[in-house]
One Martini backbone bead per residue (centre of mass of N, CA, C, O) as a GRO file, in nm:
protein
  141
    1UNK     BB    1  -2.344   1.389  17.267
    2UNK     BB    2  -2.418   1.192  16.986
    3UNK     BB    3  -2.413   0.861  16.908
    4UNK     BB    4  -2.353   0.674  16.631
    5UNK     BB    5  -2.492   0.382  16.513
    6UNK     BB    6  -2.407   0.105  16.360
    7UNK     BB    7  -2.524  -0.110  16.131
    8UNK     BB    8  -2.570  -0.451  16.134
    9UNK     BB    9  -2.539  -0.672  15.849
   10UNK     BB   10  -2.681  -0.982  15.764
   11UNK     BB   11  -2.628  -1.182  15.470
   12UNK     BB   12  -2.806  -1.442  15.350
   13UNK     BB   13  -2.743  -1.702  15.136
   14UNK     BB   14  -2.910  -1.950  15.007
   15UNK     BB   15  -3.226  -1.964  15.082
   16UNK     BB   16  -3.486  -2.151  15.266
   17UNK     BB   17  -3.780  -2.264  15.348
   18UNK     BB   18  -3.925  -2.393  15.663
   19UNK     BB   19  -4.008  -2.662  15.896
   20UNK     BB   20  -4.014  -2.729  16.219
   21UNK     BB   21  -3.996  -3.032  16.417
   22UNK     BB   22  -3.699  -3.117  16.554
   23UNK     BB   23  -3.464  -3.183  16.799
   24UNK     BB   24  -3.202  -3.402  16.813
   25UNK     BB   25  -2.964  -3.202  16.888
   26UNK     BB   26  -2.735  -2.953  16.912
   27UNK     BB   27  -2.666  -2.998  16.575
   28UNK     BB   28  -2.966  -3.113  16.511
   29UNK     BB   29  -3.247  -3.123  16.274
   30UNK     BB   30  -3.588  -3.151  16.188
   31UNK     BB   31  -3.722  -3.078  15.861
   32UNK     BB   32  -3.913  -2.901  15.622
   33UNK     BB   33  -3.853  -2.926  15.262
   34UNK     BB   34  -4.073  -2.919  15.035
   35UNK     BB   35  -4.224  -3.156  15.221
   36UNK     BB   36  -3.943  -3.271  15.318
   37UNK     BB   37  -3.749  -3.449  15.515
   38UNK     BB   38  -3.471  -3.308  15.709
   39UNK     BB   39  -3.136  -3.301  15.799
   40UNK     BB   40  -2.984  -3.046  16.004
   41UNK     BB   41  -2.779  -2.791  16.082
   42UNK     BB   42  -2.700  -2.623  16.390
   43UNK     BB   43  -2.542  -2.335  16.464
   44UNK     BB   44  -2.701  -2.305  16.732
   45UNK     BB   45  -2.639  -2.478  17.047
   46UNK     BB   46  -2.855  -2.377  17.189
   47UNK     BB   47  -3.167  -2.431  17.299
   48UNK     BB   48  -3.416  -2.256  17.173
   49UNK     BB   49  -3.712  -2.322  17.284
   50UNK     BB   50  -3.872  -2.057  17.194
   51UNK     BB   51  -3.808  -2.108  16.873
   52UNK     BB   52  -3.792  -2.436  16.858
   53UNK     BB   53  -4.090  -2.518  16.743
   54UNK     BB   54  -4.330  -2.686  16.638
   55UNK     BB   55  -4.400  -2.555  16.316
   56UNK     BB   56  -4.195  -2.353  16.263
   57UNK     BB   57  -4.082  -2.097  16.085
   58UNK     BB   58  -3.798  -2.115  15.863
   59UNK     BB   59  -3.454  -2.038  15.777
   60UNK     BB   60  -3.235  -2.169  15.536
   61UNK     BB   61  -2.896  -2.259  15.465
   62UNK     BB   62  -2.724  -2.346  15.206
   63UNK     BB   63  -2.467  -2.571  15.147
   64UNK     BB   64  -2.149  -2.581  15.010
   65UNK     BB   65  -1.974  -2.874  14.987
   66UNK     BB   66  -1.760  -2.762  14.830
   67UNK     BB   67  -1.453  -2.751  15.014
   68UNK     BB   68  -1.546  -2.912  15.255
   69UNK     BB   69  -1.447  -3.005  15.590
   70UNK     BB   70  -1.444  -3.258  15.842
   71UNK     BB   71  -1.370  -3.240  16.205
   72UNK     BB   72  -1.259  -3.427  16.479
   73UNK     BB   73  -1.149  -3.317  16.806
   74UNK     BB   74  -0.923  -3.450  17.042
   75UNK     BB   75  -0.840  -3.363  17.378
   76UNK     BB   76  -0.564  -3.481  17.565
   77UNK     BB   77  -0.563  -3.452  17.931
   78UNK     BB   78  -0.281  -3.645  17.929
   79UNK     BB   79  -0.010  -3.796  18.005
   80UNK     BB   80   0.123  -4.037  17.767
   81UNK     BB   81  -0.073  -4.011  17.524
   82UNK     BB   82  -0.050  -4.161  17.172
   83UNK     BB   83  -0.329  -4.326  17.158
   84UNK     BB   84  -0.659  -4.373  17.001
   85UNK     BB   85  -0.959  -4.553  17.103
   86UNK     BB   86  -1.244  -4.692  17.123
   87UNK     BB   87  -1.466  -4.804  17.392
   88UNK     BB   88  -1.669  -5.062  17.321
   89UNK     BB   89  -1.728  -5.190  17.597
   90UNK     BB   90  -1.857  -4.928  17.729
   91UNK     BB   91  -1.927  -4.759  17.429
   92UNK     BB   92  -2.047  -4.863  17.133
   93UNK     BB   93  -2.191  -4.611  17.012
   94UNK     BB   94  -1.939  -4.437  16.974
   95UNK     BB   95  -1.784  -4.620  16.781
   96UNK     BB   96  -2.005  -4.625  16.562
   97UNK     BB   97  -2.012  -4.317  16.514
   98UNK     BB   98  -1.714  -4.292  16.431
   99UNK     BB   99  -1.735  -4.478  16.186
  100UNK     BB  100  -1.951  -4.318  16.033
  101UNK     BB  101  -1.783  -4.063  16.010
  102UNK     BB  102  -1.543  -4.184  15.855
  103UNK     BB  103  -1.714  -4.286  15.611
  104UNK     BB  104  -1.809  -3.974  15.554
  105UNK     BB  105  -1.508  -3.813  15.586
  106UNK     BB  106  -1.425  -3.771  15.868
  107UNK     BB  107  -1.181  -3.626  16.048
  108UNK     BB  108  -0.967  -3.770  16.306
  109UNK     BB  109  -0.838  -3.599  16.588
  110UNK     BB  110  -0.540  -3.595  16.809
  111UNK     BB  111  -0.447  -3.417  17.106
  112UNK     BB  112  -0.172  -3.355  17.288
  113UNK     BB  113  -0.074  -3.310  17.635
  114UNK     BB  114   0.070  -3.103  17.883
  115UNK     BB  115   0.046  -3.167  18.236
  116UNK     BB  116  -0.019  -2.953  18.502
  117UNK     BB  117  -0.142  -2.817  18.785
  118UNK     BB  118  -0.151  -2.507  18.620
  119UNK     BB  119  -0.146  -2.661  18.325
  120UNK     BB  120  -0.210  -2.667  17.960
  121UNK     BB  121  -0.036  -2.816  17.676
  122UNK     BB  122  -0.036  -2.824  17.347
  123UNK     BB  123   0.181  -3.053  17.141
  124UNK     BB  124   0.000  -3.248  16.948
  125UNK     BB  125  -0.041  -3.498  16.734
  126UNK     BB  126  -0.091  -3.843  16.753
  127UNK     BB  127  -0.259  -3.863  16.482
  128UNK     BB  128  -0.321  -3.894  16.173
  129UNK     BB  129  -0.629  -3.870  16.039
  130UNK     BB  130  -0.595  -4.064  15.799
  131UNK     BB  131  -0.467  -4.299  15.955
  132UNK     BB  132  -0.689  -4.336  16.163
  133UNK     BB  133  -0.918  -4.399  15.966
  134UNK     BB  134  -0.785  -4.647  15.843
  135UNK     BB  135  -0.756  -4.809  16.110
  136UNK     BB  136  -1.055  -4.809  16.184
  137UNK     BB  137  -1.151  -4.967  15.932
  138UNK     BB  138  -0.981  -5.225  15.987
  139UNK     BB  139  -1.127  -5.307  16.259
  140UNK     BB  140  -1.414  -5.377  16.095
  141UNK     BB  141  -1.316  -5.600  15.871
   0.00000   0.00000   0.00000
């Protein structure tokens, strides 16, 4: 008996051609779109070194920004932590990046956990993301 395999087809809409320039980090790349440099989101966070080589032709999918929201979630795997702030003394770049994200409208959430020797249970948010963003902005004013 021969099994018939169904073909899976993924159809990307709203695409544009581009030229890959460089990978900035796991999530971002610099590309040329219509001859202009753009910073774009990379869906696949794998290394992709064989594919993402300088001047490779690529196809990009335009994102419809309307209706999308971005959130960074920190999962605190330690008992008794109820509030989180960046440690600017140790790593000021992280605090600055978090502030830039908040200014850009990224909601920053912190989830508290109950930790046992053999388990971790997420128990809830430590701060409401909107309140945290507001408080973070007050710290820099």
